[in-house]
C-alpha positions, 0 to 999 in steps of 0.5 A: 368105576362109578356109573355115569348118567346122562343129563336130560336135555330140556329145550329152551323156551324159544325152542319149545315154542318152535316145536309146538308151532310145528306140531300145530301146523302139521296137525292143521295140515292133517285136519285140512286133508281129512276135511278135503277128502271127506267133503269130496264125496257129494253124499257127505256134502249133502249130509253136512247141509242136512245135519247142520240145519236140523235136528240130526235125530230127526234127519236120520229117522227112518220113515220105513221104521216109523211105518212098520212100528204101528200100534197094532197087536195080535195079543192084548190084555183086556184091562190095560189100566188108565189113566196114563200116569206122569212121573214128571221126569223123576226117577220113580219109574219103578214105583209107577210101573209097579202101581200100574201093574197092580192097579189092573187087578184092582180095576177089574175087581172094582169095575173101574174105568180109571184108577191110580194108586198113590205114588206119594204114599209109597214115596213117603215110606220108601224115603223113610225106609231107605234112610234107615237102610242107608244108615245101617249100611254106613254102620256096617261099613264103618271099618272101610276107608271113607274114600273106598269105592263102596262107601263113596257109592253109598254116599253118592245116592243115600236115598236116590229116586233117580231124578227130580220131582216137582218142587216139594219133592225136589226139596224133600229129596235135597234136604234128606240127602244132605242130612243123611250124608251129614249123619253118615259122617257122625255115625262113622266117627261114633262107630270107633268108640261107641257101643252097639246100643248107643249107635242104634239109639243115635241112628234112631234119632236120625231116622226120626228127624227124616220122618219129621221132614217127610211128615211136614212136607207131605203130610202124615200118611194114613196109619196102616191099621186105621180104616179109610173110606173110599167112595167112587163111581164104577165104570157103569156109573154106580156109586160104590164104597170100600171101607178098609185099612191100608193093610186090608186093602193091600191084601187084595193084591196078595190073596189069589182068591180075591183077584181072579185076574191072577193065580199068583200072589205078588210075593211069588213073582220074581225077576228074570234078567238078561245079562250076557256078561254072566252065565245063564241059568244062575241067580244074581244079586247086588251087594247092599242094594235094597230099601228095607232092613231085613227085607226081601233081598234083590235077586234076578234069574239070569236067562237068555232073551228067548226065555224072557220073551216066552214068559212075557207072551204067555203072561199077555195071553193070560191077560196079565201086564208085565213090569220090565226094565230097559235102557229107554234112551237108546234108539228111541223117539219119545215124541213118536213113541218108538223104540227100535234099533233101526229108527235112527241111521247113524251110519248113513249120516256120519259114516260110523257103524256102532256095533257093540254087543249087549254085553260090551255095552254093559261092560263099558258103561254104555248101557244099563237099566235106566227105566221101568215100564209096563208091557200090555200087548204083543204082535206075533207073526204066523210062526208065533214069534214076537214082532213088536210090543205095546208099552205103557209109559209113565211120561204123561199123555204128551209122550208117544201115542197118548202115552203109549209106545211101540217097542220092536222085538229087535230093540227088546233083544238089545235094550231090555234087561228085566221082566217080572214074571209069575212062577207058572209061566216059566219051567220048574228048572227056572223056578228052582234056580231061586233056591240056589246061592246067588252070584253077588254083583257090586253095588255099582253094577249096571244091573242095579236099581232102575233110575 
């Protein structure tokens, strides 16, 4: 016997409309009941009035937390660096945080009241090197499908600085990004039929065009072997002069004997991270994350927050600033310059408790490293435990207290992910992890580049 199949019943247009109207009516009745129950509570009626008439973040800001997070610190480095820099809402925080750390040693050596390293100089070379790095990755992944997640991640941010700069740099960023995506398609097509030498020559021509865009927009940077003259007044008002090549000047940051503020070279410093998704005391790296072909690979030692805090406190006691990475947008007030998980009471205003762990926020995309800043001070309690931290931001003097922020210790636990430390401030067991084989994270992992 043949099997019989029932014919599916599709409602008529009139019947479908009737069913839809009934569902809408039921939904409206349900929503009306929810609203009635919600507003039967006087507290919720007060919340409605307050939250609908002002900025909810302002309404829910804890005054007690504002009073508690003061710019008072028991341990503070003697040379914090000045002036406060301004990255202009761009994604170059990592450049600003790095140069803000580097300048402290130079300010001490040259007896300076204020000093700022050129971010534009580094921007030029970073864009050029990233362009070359991107095209190399495109060649290396030519066998992957164009719509693969890896290739699409590469194409999504060919030379990203994570945000926008002022008009000139915005134009440069857009031109280079568009040109590199076009070049990526050409390279992928050529990779199927051309030799390695032909592909390399094609890529070199593409990089040369990018160099032309950068040079015409920003001007040619000083050659690395050309001597420049820097004349300045030190903080005592005395005229001083330095004659050096960029390479010679950079050696002041990488020669221990030339800078007495530190016993380590820049090359020796490394990153500690706190990623509770992964095992502690292992080395991590991110697949294809970088900016220079053949350069130092991106590596992190994953440790508990207590290890990061101990190292940071020791460095601050030694007078050293610290580069760190965090998710700056969470529970922070840029006008007040406060970062504290108790700053905004969402549960009080909306009856909603936000209880995800740090690991859960990373796993769901709720949190990631988004911003780099500098630690210059910490307040310790009677037991020597950290209470709050002083942060030098790069958003200009209009943010925070003349550009300075306060970060509570609880906020550090939840939203700080990275700190760059000197070897002598961690144990040998931690340092030895650098010699191990790293666990490789995906290019799109939240532990990737800072915005």
